[in-house]
C-alpha positions in Angstrom: 46.7 33.0 8.7 45.7 29.5 9.8 42.7 30.9 11.7 41.5 32.7 8.6 41.7 29.5 6.5 39.9 27.5 9.1 37.1 30.1 9.3 36.8 30.0 5.5 36.7 26.2 5.4 34.1 26.2 8.2 31.9 28.7 6.2 32.2 26.5 3.1 31.2 23.4 5.1 28.2 25.2 6.6 27.0 26.4 3.2 27.4 22.8 1.8 25.4 21.4 4.7 22.7 24.1 4.4 22.3 23.5 0.6 22.2 19.7 1.2 19.4 19.9 3.9 17.5 22.3 1.6 17.6 19.8 -1.2 16.6 17.0 1.1 13.6 19.0 2.4 12.4 19.9 -1.1 12.8 16.4 -2.4 10.9 15.0 0.7 8.1 17.6 0.3 7.6 16.7 -3.4 7.5 13.0 -2.7 5.3 13.3 0.5 3.2 16.5 0.4 1.0 15.4 3.3 3.9 14.4 5.6 4.1 15.8 9.1 7.1 17.8 10.4 8.1 14.9 12.6 8.4 12.6 9.5 10.5 15.3 7.8 12.9 15.6 10.8 13.2 11.8 10.8 14.0 11.8 7.1 16.6 14.5 7.5 18.2 12.7 10.4 18.5 9.5 8.4 20.0 11.2 5.3 22.1 13.8 6.9 25.8 14.2 6.0 26.9 14.2 9.6 30.2 15.6 10.3 32.2 16.5 7.1 35.4 16.7 9.1 35.3 12.9 9.9 34.8 12.2 6.2 37.6 14.6 5.4 39.9 12.7 7.7 38.9 9.4 6.0 39.7 10.9 2.6 43.1 12.2 3.6 44.0 8.8 5.1 43.0 7.2 1.8 45.1 9.6 -0.2 48.0 9.0 2.1 47.7 5.2 1.5 48.0 5.7 -2.2 51.4 5.2 -3.7 52.8 8.0 -5.9 52.7 7.5 -9.6 56.5 7.7 -9.9 56.8 4.6 -7.8 54.6 2.5 -10.0 56.2 -0.1 -12.4 56.6 1.1 -16.0 56.9 -1.0 -19.1 58.0 0.2 -22.5 55.2 0.0 -25.1 55.6 -2.7 -27.7 56.5 -1.2 -31.1 55.6 -3.2 -34.2 58.2 -3.5 -36.9 57.4 -4.9 -40.3 56.3 -4.2 -43.8 52.7 -3.3 -42.8 51.2 -1.8 -39.7 49.6 -4.2 -37.2 46.3 -2.2 -37.5 46.2 -2.6 -41.3 46.6 -6.4 -41.4 42.9 -7.1 -40.8 41.8 -4.6 -43.4 43.3 -6.5 -46.3 41.2 -9.7 -45.9 41.2 -12.4 -48.5 41.2 -11.1 -52.1 40.0 -13.7 -54.6 41.6 -14.0 -58.0 39.3 -12.6 -60.6 39.1 -13.0 -64.4 38.0 -10.1 -66.7 34.5 -10.2 -68.1 34.4 -10.3 -71.9 33.2 -7.0 -73.3 30.3 -7.4 -75.8 31.0 -6.1 -79.3 28.1 -4.5 -81.3 24.5 -4.3 -80.3 22.7 -7.3 -81.8 25.4 -9.2 -83.5 28.9 -10.1 -82.8 31.7 -8.6 -84.8 32.6 -12.1 -86.2 29.1 -12.5 -87.8 28.6 -11.5 -91.4 25.8 -9.2 -92.4 24.1 -11.9 -94.4 23.7 -14.1 -91.2 21.5 -11.5 -89.5 17.9 -11.9 -90.6 16.3 -8.8 -92.2 13.2 -7.3 -90.7 10.3 -6.2 -92.9 8.1 -3.2 -92.7 4.7 -3.7 -91.1 2.0 -3.0 -93.7 -0.5 -0.2 -93.1 -4.0 -1.4 -92.5 -6.2 -0.8 -95.6 -9.9 -1.2 -96.2 -12.9 -0.3 -94.1 -12.2 0.6 -90.5 -14.0 -1.4 -87.9 -16.3 0.5 -85.5 -18.2 -0.6 -82.5 -22.0 -1.0 -82.5 -22.4 1.9 -80.0 -20.9 4.4 -82.3 -23.1 3.4 -85.2 -26.4 3.8 -83.2 -28.3 7.1 -83.6 -29.2 9.2 -80.6 -32.3 7.5 -79.1 -33.4 10.4 -76.9 -34.8 13.6 -78.2 -35.2 16.8 -76.1 -38.9 16.2 -75.2 -38.3 12.8 -73.7 -35.3 13.9 -71.7 -37.2 16.9 -70.4 -40.1 14.6 -69.3 -37.8 12.2 -67.5 -36.1 15.1 -65.7 -39.4 16.6 -64.6 -40.6 13.2 -63.3 -37.4 12.7 -61.3 -37.6 16.2 -59.9 -41.1 15.7 -58.7 -40.1 12.4 -57.0 -37.2 14.1 -55.2 -39.5 17.0 -54.1 -41.9 14.5 -52.5 -39.1 12.8 -50.7 -37.8 16.2 -49.3 -41.3 17.1 -48.2 -41.8 13.8 -46.4 -38.4 14.2 -44.6 -39.2 17.8 -43.6 -42.5 16.7 -42.0 -40.8 13.8 -40.3 -38.1 16.0 -38.7 -40.3 19.1 -38.2 -38.5 21.4 -40.6 -40.4 24.5 -41.6 -39.4 26.4 -44.7 
């Protein structure tokens, strides 16, 4: 039975070493794609795990040196006794004494005022008489259809001349 366990442990150790060297090789090839095989071997030798069994012995020695938990000193936790919990003492803080704010009575006057004390408002009078108009609205239409048509034709001719000039300038043929 002991031989079987040793063989299984040896297989596990070999698999771990193989996976570790594969990871080292991939990491080195990513970092140094143009590295020679000699540089890779040197990198693997520097970063190898070495013998796992020696590290295993070190770990078992370390575990043996640790004292069991049952031998450690134990203290009873402190229990707070009082009217309020220790955790709630800081939440109260200092609460200042406050006085109530007087509630207003009525909208525009106090209840103690008499109706006569409040000034009466008066109705705004409707404007009467001739309504004022601006000078623009009183002016008649200055343009008639003939003058507007003449102005539009004149502007159209000017724009056509500009377009012809630009077409000749840039070599556009229509």
